[in-house]
N, C-alpha and C positions, 0 to 999 in steps of 0.2 A: 798486388795489394791495391785496395781501393781506400783512399783516404782523402779528405778535404776536397771532395768532388773531382779527384784525379785518379786515373787508373795507371798504375805502374806495372808493366809486364817485364819480368826479368827471365832471361833464358840463355842457355848455353849454345854457342855455335862453334864451328870450326875455327873462327877467328877470335873466339873468346866470349866473355859474358856480354850480353846486350841488354839494354834497358829501353823500353818504349813508354812514353808518358802521353796520355790523352785526357781530356776533360769530359765530364758528363753532367747532366742536370737532373737525372731521374734516380729512382730507387735502384741500388746496385743489383737487386734480384731481377728487375725488369730488363737489365742489360743482357742477362743470360737467356731469358725466354724469348722465343721467336720461332720462325719457321724451321730453322735447322737445329736449334737447341731447345730441349724440353726437360721438364722436371720429371724424374722417375719416382716410383712409389717408395723408394728407400732414402729419399732426401738428396740423392745425387742428381746431377744434371748430365744429359747425354747429348751427343752430337749425332743426329740422324745420318745413317749411311756409313757410320764408322764404328769402331770398337772403343772409341775414346770416352773417358769419363771426366767430369768436372766436379770437384769438391769445393764447397763454399764454407768458409769458417769466419764467423763474425765475432770480433772481440771489441766490444764498445762500438766506436764509430769506424773502426778499421775492419775491412773485409779482405780476407786472403782467399785467392782462387788457386787451386792446383789442378792442372790438366794432366791426366794420365793418358799418354799416347800409346795405343796398342796397335802394332803393325803385324799383320799375319805374315808368317815366314813359310817359304816353301824351300825345303832343303832336299836335294836329291836322295840323300841317305834316309831321310824321314819318309819320303815317298815310297821307297823300297820297303821300309818297315811297315808302312800302312798297307801296302799291297800284300805283304806276308800275313798281316793280321786279318785282312779280309779273306784270304785263302784258307785260314784255319776253320775247322768245323765245330768249334765250341759254340754252345747255345748262348752263353753270356760272355761277351768280350769286354774287358776293362781297359780304359785309357786313362793315363795319368797326366796328360799335358793338353792344354786347350788348343794350341796350334796344331798339334798332332790330330786332335779330334776334328778340327776344321778340315784338315787334309783328307781324313777318312770320309767325312761327309761329302766332300767334293768328288772324290774318287767313286764313291758308291752311287751318287746321284747323276754324275755326268759321264764318267768312263764306263760304269757298269749299267747305266740307264735304269736304276732301281728307284722305286717309290720310297723316298726317305723322309721320315717324320722326326723332327727334333723337338723333344719336350725340354725347353730351354729354361732352366732355373736362373732367374736374375740376369738374363742376357749373357751368360758366360760363354756360350758357343756362337750364337748368331748375332750378338749385339743387341742394341736397344731400339732399333728403328722399327718402322711399321713393316718393313720387309727384311728378310734375312740378309746379312752382310754377304757381299759377293764372294768372299773367300770360302764359304761353305757350299757353294754350288747351287744346284736347283733343288733345294729341299723345301719342305713345308714346315714352317716354324710355329710352335705353340708356346708362347711365353707363359711361364709359370712363376707367379710371385711368391707363393708359399709352398714349401715342400709337402705340406699336408694335402694340398690340392692336386698333387701329381697324379695320384691314382684315378681321380675322377676325370682328369683330362685324358688319361690313358684309355679309359672306356670309350671316349669320343674318337680317339685316334684309331682304335681297333676297328671301328665301323667303316673306316676308309680302306681297309685291307692293305696296310703298308707291307713292303718287302723288308724294311729295316726301320727300327726305332732306336734313336740315339737320345739318351737322357743324361742329365747332370745330377741325378740323385737316384738312390736305389728304388726299384719298383717292388711293390708288395702284392702285385696281382700276377697270376699265372698268365704267361704269354704263350700263344700257340707255337709249336715247334717250327712251323713254317716261316716264322718271323725271326730275323736276326736282331739281337739286342746288343748295343754298345753302350757302356756306362762310363761316363767321365767321373773320375774319383775326385 
């Protein structure tokens, strides 16, 4: 909470609930913006290099901040499932979990050494930084703000002759059979 020129951070730890209080003299929005935190196109704030999101709620003079911490998980059973999905010969493969999708990205780009392009709608897969989050491996990220723009971005991606396209929204354009497509639902 931000109130009366003080910031109160409350969070849960293994030892119990902790509260940290500090003072500030500036507009609370300016506290968020900086080199590592920037405002997204959807009114959220993002921490570069992470998958974390910060929400800001202003009620009168009180400002509440909520930080959603997202940590990528690597589970051995999930890796086996990802390898099995990669081995299938279907033209369109669907994925229903963001962490699983990140594992597929990493396996395809690093272990299989394929050219992987991610059409990332609202930073769901690669995060909101200038470069893709480390958990997706060596992919090329195309941030897409509006689902309606997805197909125009796809035309640009196809010019790069990718081996794999991973998208967070349905594609309305025919993709050559030589390209594998993974869709996050």
